[in-house]
C-alpha positions in Angstrom: -12.9 12.5 12.6 -11.8 9.8 15.8 -14.5 10.8 18.4 -17.5 11.0 15.8 -16.3 7.5 14.0 -15.8 6.0 17.9 -19.8 7.6 18.2 -21.4 6.2 14.8 -19.8 2.4 16.3 -21.2 3.0 19.3 -24.9 3.7 18.0 -24.5 1.3 15.3 -23.6 -1.8 18.3 -24.2 -0.6 21.1 -20.3 -0.2 22.8 -17.2 1.0 22.2 -14.9 -0.2 19.8 -12.4 -2.4 20.7 -9.7 -0.4 18.6 -9.6 2.4 16.2 -7.1 2.5 14.0 -5.6 5.6 11.6 -4.5 5.4 8.2 -3.5 8.6 6.5 -3.3 8.7 2.9 -0.2 10.0 1.1 1.2 12.3 -1.4 4.7 11.3 -3.7 7.0 13.9 -4.3 9.3 11.8 -7.1 9.1 8.4 -9.2 5.1 8.2 -10.5 4.4 4.7 -11.7 8.1 3.6 -10.9 7.1 1.4 -7.6 5.5 -1.6 -9.6 9.2 -1.1 -12.4 11.2 -1.9 -9.1 12.1 1.8 -8.9 12.4 4.3 -6.1 10.0 6.4 -4.9 9.4 9.5 -2.2 6.1 9.7 -0.9 4.7 10.6 2.5 2.2 10.5 4.5 -0.5 13.7 5.3 -2.2 14.6 7.6 -5.5 12.9 6.4 -6.9 9.8 7.4 -9.1 7.3 7.2 -10.3 5.9 10.8 -11.5 2.0 10.9 -13.1 1.6 14.3 -13.3 -2.8 15.3 -14.0 -5.0 17.7 -14.1 -8.7 17.1 -17.1 -10.9 17.2 -17.3 -14.9 18.3 -18.8 -15.7 14.7 -17.7 -15.5 11.5 -19.7 -13.0 10.2 -18.5 -9.5 9.3 -20.7 -6.0 9.8 -19.7 -3.4 8.1 -20.5 0.8 7.9 -18.8 3.1 5.7 -19.8 6.7 7.3 -18.9 8.9 3.9 -21.1 6.8 1.8 -23.8 5.9 4.0 -24.0 2.2 3.9 -23.7 -0.8 5.9 -23.2 -4.9 4.9 -23.5 -8.1 6.1 -21.5 -10.7 5.1 -20.5 -14.1 6.5 -16.8 -15.6 5.9 -15.1 -17.2 3.9 -15.8 -14.4 0.9 -14.3 -16.8 -2.2 -15.1 -13.3 -4.9 -15.8 -9.7 -4.5 -19.1 -8.3 -3.4 -21.6 -6.3 -5.5 -20.5 -3.5 -3.0 -17.0 -2.2 -4.2 -16.3 -0.1 -1.4 -16.7 -3.9 0.8 -14.6 -5.5 -1.5 -10.7 -3.2 0.1 -12.1 -5.3 3.4 -12.6 -8.4 2.8 -9.3 -8.3 0.7 -7.5 -8.8 3.2 -9.2 -11.5 5.3 -9.3 -13.0 1.3 -5.3 -12.9 1.5 -4.7 -13.6 5.6 -6.7 -17.3 4.1 -3.4 -17.2 2.3 -1.5 -17.0 4.7 -3.1 -19.4 6.5 -5.0 -17.3 9.3 -9.0 -17.2 9.8 -9.9 -14.9 12.1 -13.3 -14.2 13.0 -15.3 -11.5 11.6 -15.9 -8.2 13.4 -18.1 -5.4 13.7 -16.4 -2.5 11.8 -17.5 0.8 11.3 -15.1 3.7 9.1 -15.0 6.7 7.6 -12.5 9.4 7.2 -10.9 12.9 4.8 -9.4 11.6 2.3 -10.4 12.9 -0.7 -11.7 9.3 -2.2 -10.8 9.0 -5.9 -8.5 11.8 -5.6 -5.4 9.7 -6.0 -4.4 10.1 -2.2 -4.9 6.7 -2.2 -8.0 5.9 0.3 -8.0 2.7 -0.5 -4.7 2.0 0.4 -5.5 3.6 4.4 -8.3 1.6 4.2 -6.7 -1.2 3.4 -4.0 -0.9 6.1 -5.5 0.3 8.7 -8.4 -2.5 8.3 -5.0 -5.0 8.0 -3.0 -3.0 11.3 -6.6 -3.7 13.4 -7.3 -6.8 12.8 -3.2 -7.5 13.5 -3.8 -6.5 17.0 -7.2 -8.3 17.1 -6.4 -11.6 16.5 -3.0 -11.4 17.7 -1.5 -12.8 14.2 2.1 -11.3 14.3 2.6 -8.8 11.3 4.9 -6.7 11.5 4.5 -3.2 9.4 6.3 -4.5 6.1 4.3 -7.6 6.1 0.6 -5.4 6.9 1.8 -3.5 4.1 2.3 -6.5 1.3 -0.4 -7.4 3.1 -2.5 -4.8 2.0 -1.2 -4.2 -1.3 -1.9 -8.3 -2.3 -5.8 -7.6 -1.1 -5.5 -4.8 -3.8 -3.9 -6.7 -7.0 -6.0 -10.4 -6.5 -8.7 -9.4 -4.9 -10.1 -6.4 -5.8 -8.4 -6.5 -9.3 -6.2 -3.5 -9.5 -2.2 -4.1 -9.9 -0.8 -1.6 -7.8 2.7 -1.7 -6.9 4.2 -1.1 -3.0 4.1 2.5 -2.2 0.7 3.3 -1.2 0.9 1.2 1.4 4.2 1.5 2.3 3.8 4.8 2.8 0.6 4.4 5.0 2.4 2.2 7.6 5.6 3.0 7.8 4.9 7.1 7.3 6.5 9.1 9.7 5.8 12.7 10.8 7.9 15.2 9.7 9.6 12.9 7.3 9.6 11.6 3.7 10.1 8.0 2.9 12.9 7.0 0.1 11.9 2.9 -0.6 13.6 1.5 -3.2 10.5 -0.5 -4.5 12.6 -3.4 -5.9 14.2 -4.9 -2.2 12.0 -3.1 -0.2 14.4 -1.4 2.0 13.7 2.1 2.8 14.8 5.3 5.1 13.5 8.3 6.8 13.7 11.3 5.0 13.2 14.6 6.6 11.3 16.8 5.5 10.9 20.2 7.8 12.1 23.1 6.2 10.2 26.5 6.1 11.3 27.9 2.7 9.3 24.8 1.2 5.2 23.9 1.7 3.9 21.3 -0.3 0.2 22.0 -1.0 -2.2 19.5 -2.2 -4.8 21.0 -4.5 -8.1 19.1 -5.1 -9.6 19.4 -8.4 -12.6 17.4 -7.8 -11.3 15.3 -11.0 -12.0 12.2 -9.5 -10.5 8.9 -11.0 -11.3 4.7 -10.0 -8.0 2.7 -10.5 -9.8 -0.6 -11.1 -11.8 1.3 -13.5 -8.8 3.4 -15.3 -5.6 3.1 -17.6 -3.6 2.3 -14.7 -3.6 -1.9 -15.4 -3.0 -0.6 -19.0 -0.3 1.3 -18.2 1.5 -1.4 -15.9 1.5 -4.2 -18.7 2.4 -2.1 -21.3 5.5 -1.3 -18.7 5.9 -4.8 -18.3 5.4 -5.8 -22.8 8.0 -2.8 -22.7 10.3 -4.3 -20.0 10.3 -8.1 -21.7 10.8 -6.3 -25.4 14.5 -4.6 -24.0 14.8 -8.1 -22.2 15.0 -6.8 -18.5 13.2 -8.0 -15.5 11.8 -4.6 -15.2 12.5 -1.2 -16.3 14.7 -0.4 -13.6 17.3 -3.1 -15.4 16.6 -0.8 -18.4 19.7 1.2 -19.6 19.8 4.3 -21.6 21.6 2.5 -24.6 18.8 -0.2 -24.2 16.5 2.5 -24.6 
């Protein structure tokens, strides 16, 4: 897959990419809908990934190529609002949040694609956002560490794409370690890598072919309901609810 992305980049732009970044998808074993309730989650990065090849340009124009969808888009920076090309918003949102942080990196030539099933609940969007953010961070020397990159990806999806997701997906993609799960406290972002090398347990991911789009699903509704429940109980988040309160 990496070589395919490299080859398509060379075909599109006539040169090899300056950076190629792999953003893995993830599976979560414990803790559904708990990340945005300040709870605990236990995800792990998987062997399916999104690959992003990019090179910095000398101007403020971005040339994007989506290999999986066979589409291209050219956009001039800065971008004030979402585009009609849905997949591009996951990339442009990173630029938007970098601007909030006071950065104004130049444009890029970018080719991306991968084998994380889109809309399958394995966080292909977070994998793309974090891989792209990682690439920009390296290309322009922005100085973000991995935790900051995960937060950048989440903010992009919340504020630009419009999905009020928690931090789990982005954290798992950026900080996942081979052979380990990631025990994450979503309130203070403290985490530890938990070895998962047992030979008597196998995690099988089955693609049901049922697709979902978080921005158009019940996800935002569910988050609003959780926040309303916390308000009724008089707590900051549902993590703080005691059995007696419930």
